[in-house]
N, C-alpha and C positions, 0 to 999 in steps of 0.2 A: 833334563839335562839326561847325559848315560854315564851311566854308572862307573867306567872308567875317570870320565873326569871328576866326579864327584868324591871315587877314593885320592885324586891327586890333588881336587882340593883341599880335602879334608886330614890327606895326612901331609900338606905342609901346616896345616895348624895344627898339626900332635894329636887330631882325632884320629885313632889307629885301626876302627871298626870290625875288630876282630870278634868270633862268637865260639862257645863252648857247646856241644851238644852230649850232656851226658848221656848216659844209657838208666838204667834202674839202678835207685839212690835209696839205701836202708833210708828209712827216713818218719816220723810219724803217723806221714800218711801210707807211708808202702809197706813199712812193718806188721800191723796189722794183718795184710792184705796178704803177703809170704807167709803168715800164720798158719794161714789156713789149705790146706792140699789143692782146691780147686784153684785159690790165688796163684799159687804156686804154677801150677799147670797152666792158667790162663797167660801168665805171664814167658815162662818159659817155653810156649811154643808164638807168643806175640814178639817176642825180644830175645833170639838163640844168641848165647854168648861164649866166647871162646875160654871164657875164666873161670873156675867153679865156685863162685861166689860173686854175688853183688856189691857195687862199689859202696862204701862208707861216705859220708861226707868228705872226711880226710884225705880220702882218695885225690876228691877231683879238686880241693881249696888249693894244694901247691901251683895248681895249672892256675890255675886265677888269679893267684898272687903271683904269677910269673908276670901276664900277661897283664896287671893292673901296673909292672912294675918298667923301670927307666930300660931296665936288659931287653923288654921287648921293641924297643925301636922301629928294628928290622920288618917284622910281624905286620904285614896291612892285609884287608882283609879275607881272613880266613877263616875257617870254621873249624875249628881242634875238636875230633871224635873222642870221648874217652870213652867209652863206651863199653869194655871189655872184649873189643873184638866184634859188637854187632854189628859195625856198619863194614868193616870185610868181612863178616859172613852172606853177611845182603849183596855183596859187590859180587859175592863167588869166587873171593881168592883164598888160596890154599897157604891154612897157618899151619905154621909148623908145629 
């Protein structure tokens, strides 16, 4: 089955099939890496971001809550980047 047909069938069933693509989020796993100079340098090179800080879990939670709510009924088949501008930089967009 082709993806558009799948999305239409799933959407009619109330399955919206959206995704969140977060950047680096400060967690119990990433905090020790970022505490080391080598870890900070590695992440900065691999994942440049437009904002001056990495995300806290609470920075991503409102987006997840919205996508799980009834208010999200018309957003279907999307990947939403919550990555501090990393994807925009990767695409070469000019940021203010």
